[in-house]
C-alpha positions, 0 to 999 in steps of 0.5 A: 284555636283556643290559646296561643302560647307556644309553637305546639298551639299552631299544629303543623308548622309548615302549614301555619307558615304557608297560611301566614304567607297567603294572608300577607298576599291579601290582608283583607281577604278574611275581613268578614270573620271579625265583623261585630267581634271585639279584640281586647289587648291587655298590657301590663307592660309597655309596647310599640310593635306588639301594640301597633301590629296586633291592633292592625291585625285585628282591624285587617280582620274587621274586628273592633279593638280595645286597648287597656293599659293596666297601671296607667289607664286602669286600676292597679290590680292585685294578683295574690290571693289572701292579701289584705288589700289596704295598699295601692292595689284597688281591684283584684285580678280575679274580679277584673278578668271575668269583667274584661271577658264580658266585653270582648270575644278574644283577649291578647295579654302582655305581662313580662317576667317580674324577676321576683319569684321564678316559680310565679314567672315560669308557671305563667301565673298571670297569663294562666289566670286570664286563660282560666277565668276570662271565658274567652280565647286568649293569646300571648302578646309576650308573657313571662317565659315566651313571646310566640307572636315574635317567634312566629314572625321570625320564622315567617321572615326566615322562610321569606329570606332563606337561600337554602332548604335547611339554613343555619340559624344562630341565636347569640346572647349579646350584652345589655345594661339591664336584666332582660327576660328570657321570653324572646330567646325561649320562644325563638328556640321553641320555634326553631327546634320545630322548624327545618333549620340547623339551630345553634345557640351561643352564649357565655357560660351561666346564661343557659336557658330552660331545657324545656325550650332548648330541647337538646339544641346545639350549644356553642360557648365560642361565639365566633365558632358558632357564627361560621357559615350562619345564614341568619344571626339572631342577637338577643340579650337575656338575664340568667335563668339558672339558680341562684342567679335567676334574673341577674346580669352576669356579664356586660362583655362587649366582645359579644356585640355583633359587629362587621367582623362577626358577620363576616364569619357568616355565609353572607348571613342576615341580621335579626333582632326583635327590637327595640335594640341597644345600638353598639351594645347588642349590634353596631351601627354598621351591621344594623344599617347594612343591607343584610339587616332585616330587622324592619322586615321582621318587625313588619311580619309581626302584623302577619303572625298576629293576623294568622292567630286571630284568624284561626281563633275567629274561625273557632268561635 
């Protein structure tokens, strides 16, 4: 594995999940793989779970880990060609990337959508520059359009908690005070469409996602109807994707908040969310604190998804 940006990079998805669950049984079984190898984690945006889980995954594999916070612990980087660098950007990304690559063996990158230019976001301009110019294997720790480490952890969690061979999984939009990227819902759809699940997406009209990720999945605009007999409810906010409203908040309708009444429509379903979560906007206290909430277990599996990816990359160095 040279890159990890989407579900296709994993190959056989069932085998990938099986491998992840085996790693979870013994996290230190492959510690020899990372001996004298260095993982560089580059953050253009803040993080809690991604930073801790990925660093822990590298350590489990015996790797040295370096964490670099762009714009905080490093020079501000210019990302555009042809500009006169007479502003607050001290270094160009095209020099910085190969320099970073010279200090490590594998690079993890986190760079959110800026919602300034849809083409820049959806061509993954920053991520692809790292892939092209670093000379090292690169994996996404959340990019402009995807968060595959999160979606892989979500699938691992569903595999652990499912009560039937083909569970019903519903991804529902929920209200939020800020315009959030489509990265998490895009990757969740990307993975669920390849998994053995009955996948349904529900959201208000105007919040349709990129068809590249949806790929013909069932869309139900009636949230309550979508939630009927669900085994897993994945709540997440995202801003509008379609033009001319790209990156905008179209609704803060609190009737879409996941509450006890909504969960009662499910088949004793589990509640999932990538975290951090805005309580009583995305989900009520009662639901997220209930025995059916598996958000903490889901977050813990971020270590496992990251370790599986790093193991595969180390095996191919």
